[in-house]
TORZASE-988755 format. One record per residue (C-alpha): x negated, y, z; residue in three letters; residue number from 1. Coordinates in Angstrom, 3 decimals. Each point is the difference from the previous one (the first is absolute). Example, Ala and Ser with C-alpha at 12.3 -4.5 7.8 and 13.67 -1.06 7.14 Angstrom:
// residues 2
+----------+----------+----------+------+------+
!        u !        v !        w ! resn ! resi !
+----------+----------+----------+------+------+
!  -12.300 !   -4.500 !    7.800 !  ALA !    1 !
!   -1.370 !    3.440 !   -0.660 !  SER !    2 !
+----------+----------+----------+------+------+
//
This chain:
// residues 106
+----------+----------+----------+------+------+
!        u !        v !        w ! resn ! resi !
+----------+----------+----------+------+------+
!   49.666 !   12.055 !  -27.036 !  MET !    1 !
!    1.554 !   -2.042 !    2.847 !  SER !    2 !
!   -0.878 !   -0.110 !    3.584 !  ALA !    3 !
!   -1.609 !   -3.507 !   -0.419 !  HIS !    4 !
!   -2.016 !    1.552 !   -2.946 !  ASP !    5 !
!   -1.079 !    3.013 !    2.215 !  GLU !    6 !
!   -0.985 !   -2.329 !    2.649 !  ASP !    7 !
!   -1.923 !   -2.163 !   -2.333 !  ALA !    8 !
!   -1.893 !    3.144 !   -1.478 !  ALA !    9 !
!   -0.622 !    1.174 !    3.788 !  ASN !   10 !
!   -1.505 !   -3.248 !    0.845 !  ASP !   11 !
!   -2.404 !    0.157 !   -2.869 !  GLY !   12 !
!   -1.003 !    3.476 !    1.209 !  VAL !   13 !
!   -0.318 !   -1.478 !    3.398 !  ALA !   14 !
!   -2.025 !   -2.857 !   -1.241 !  GLY !   15 !
!   -2.503 !    2.432 !   -1.989 !  ASP !   16 !
!   -0.166 !    2.008 !    3.301 !  ASP !   17 !
!   -0.591 !   -3.003 !    2.213 !  LEU !   18 !
!   -2.886 !   -1.062 !   -2.377 !  ARG !   19 !
!   -1.477 !    3.511 !    0.208 !  ASP !   20 !
!    0.319 !   -0.137 !    3.823 !  LEU !   21 !
!   -1.618 !   -3.194 !    0.108 !  ILE !   22 !
!   -2.899 !    1.031 !   -2.188 !  GLU !   23 !
!   -0.646 !    3.121 !    2.058 !  GLN !   24 !
!    0.157 !   -1.799 !    3.210 !  ALA !   25 !
!   -2.595 !   -2.578 !   -1.172 !  GLU !   26 !
!   -2.141 !    2.787 !   -1.145 !  ASP !   27 !
!    0.224 !    1.583 !    3.303 !  MET !   28 !
!   -0.711 !   -3.482 !    1.862 !  LEU !   29 !
!   -3.025 !   -0.304 !   -2.462 !  HIS !   30 !
!   -1.222 !    3.617 !    1.093 !  SER !   31 !
!    0.503 !   -0.995 !    3.753 !  LEU !   32 !
!   -2.209 !   -3.030 !   -0.437 !  ARG !   33 !
!   -3.012 !    1.599 !    1.386 !  ASP !   34 !
!    1.684 !    2.028 !    2.724 !  GLN !   35 !
!   -0.234 !   -0.993 !    3.561 !  THR !   36 !
!    1.641 !    0.617 !    3.180 !  GLY !   37 !
!    3.485 !   -0.451 !    1.572 !  GLU !   38 !
!    1.551 !    2.774 !   -1.946 !  ALA !   39 !
!   -1.160 !   -1.526 !   -3.322 !  ALA !   40 !
!    0.992 !   -3.596 !    1.087 !  GLU !   41 !
!    3.639 !    1.406 !    0.921 !  ARG !   42 !
!    0.219 !    1.693 !   -3.455 !  LEU !   43 !
!   -1.158 !   -3.337 !   -1.704 !  ARG !   44 !
!    2.732 !   -1.711 !    1.687 !  GLU !   45 !
!    2.730 !    2.482 !   -0.870 !  ARG !   46 !
!   -1.174 !   -0.013 !   -3.653 !  VAL !   47 !
!   -0.185 !   -3.822 !   -0.260 !  GLU !   48 !
!    3.453 !   -0.085 !    1.655 !  ALA !   49 !
!    1.304 !    2.382 !   -2.558 !  THR !   50 !
!   -1.512 !   -1.942 !   -2.811 !  VAL !   51 !
!    1.537 !   -3.050 !    1.090 !  LYS !   52 !
!    3.504 !    1.539 !    0.411 !  SER !   53 !
!   -0.340 !    1.590 !   -3.566 !  ALA !   54 !
!   -0.883 !   -3.469 !   -1.435 !  ARG !   55 !
!    3.086 !   -1.407 !    1.584 !  LYS !   56 !
!    2.313 !    2.737 !   -1.058 !  ARG !   57 !
!   -1.640 !   -0.388 !   -3.667 !  LEU !   58 !
!    0.404 !   -3.823 !   -0.015 !  ALA !   59 !
!    3.687 !    0.572 !    0.994 !  SER !   60 !
!    0.705 !    2.493 !   -2.689 !  LEU !   61 !
!   -1.791 !   -2.266 !   -2.638 !  GLU !   62 !
!    2.287 !   -2.799 !    1.214 !  GLY !   63 !
!    3.015 !    2.171 !   -0.327 !  ASP !   64 !
!   -0.871 !    1.083 !   -3.501 !  ALA !   65 !
!   -0.496 !   -3.574 !   -1.000 !  ARG !   66 !
!    3.486 !   -0.905 !    1.418 !  GLN !   67 !
!    1.686 !    2.835 !   -1.712 !  LEU !   68 !
!   -1.645 !   -1.040 !   -3.365 !  THR !   69 !
!    1.022 !   -3.638 !    0.256 !  GLU !   70 !
!    3.516 !    1.235 !    0.961 !  GLN !   71 !
!    0.185 !    2.441 !   -3.120 !  ALA !   72 !
!   -1.396 !   -2.773 !   -2.191 !  ALA !   73 !
!    2.516 !   -2.509 !    1.296 !  ALA !   74 !
!    2.762 !    2.596 !   -0.527 !  SER !   75 !
!   -0.994 !    0.588 !   -3.461 !  ALA !   76 !
!   -0.260 !   -3.647 !   -0.751 !  ASP !   77 !
!    3.400 !   -0.679 !    1.433 !  GLU !   78 !
!    1.471 !    2.952 !   -2.234 !  TYR !   79 !
!   -1.718 !   -1.479 !   -3.088 !  VAL !   80 !
!    1.463 !   -3.506 !    0.642 !  ARG !   81 !
!    3.281 !    1.319 !    0.733 !  GLY !   82 !
!    0.339 !    2.343 !   -2.984 !  ASN !   83 !
!   -2.470 !   -1.088 !   -2.650 !  PRO !   84 !
!    1.606 !    1.816 !   -2.866 !  TRP !   85 !
!    0.059 !    3.315 !    2.066 !  ALA !   86 !
!   -3.661 !   -0.631 !    0.739 !  ALA !   87 !
!   -0.751 !   -0.408 !   -3.601 !  VAL !   88 !
!    1.917 !    3.230 !   -0.881 !  ALA !   89 !
!   -1.782 !    1.981 !    2.690 !  ILE !   90 !
!   -3.376 !   -1.467 !   -1.345 !  ALA !   91 !
!    0.940 !    0.966 !   -3.523 !  ALA !   92 !
!    1.020 !    3.539 !    0.754 !  VAL !   93 !
!   -3.284 !    0.517 !    2.031 !  ALA !   94 !
!   -1.850 !   -1.249 !   -2.848 !  GLY !   95 !
!    1.817 !    2.386 !   -2.286 !  VAL !   96 !
!   -0.729 !    2.955 !    2.130 !  VAL !   97 !
!   -3.690 !   -0.993 !    0.579 !  VAL !   98 !
!   -0.138 !   -0.329 !   -3.780 !  GLY !   99 !
!    1.674 !    3.395 !   -0.635 !  ALA !  100 !
!   -2.506 !    1.605 !    2.453 !  LEU !  101 !
!   -3.073 !   -1.586 !   -1.566 !  LEU !  102 !
!    0.993 !    0.924 !   -3.553 !  SER !  103 !
!    0.324 !    3.486 !    1.154 !  ARG !  104 !
!   -3.240 !    0.135 !    1.386 !  ARG !  105 !
!   -1.611 !   -0.874 !   -3.476 !  ASN !  106 !
+----------+----------+----------+------+------+
//
């Protein structure tokens, strides 16, 4: 696995972690809704700031993932257009391998 692939995998984990963090923070805000006082207000503000920051980071990760996907698709398209017979050969080999694996299962 290349460093680029590892970064993408880590970003996926980070995105899941951020979603969990946002959900937990929103649950905490919900539970603090009925609390009063200066300390509760400060805590609400900190949690809201954390949620806002996490949402921005998640949006950034999603944008990065979209960009990487578009780049990969463009690279694959460029390769196939430049090497159509190689692409056909790769697809044929992949089909044979998948067919062989499926026939072994039955």
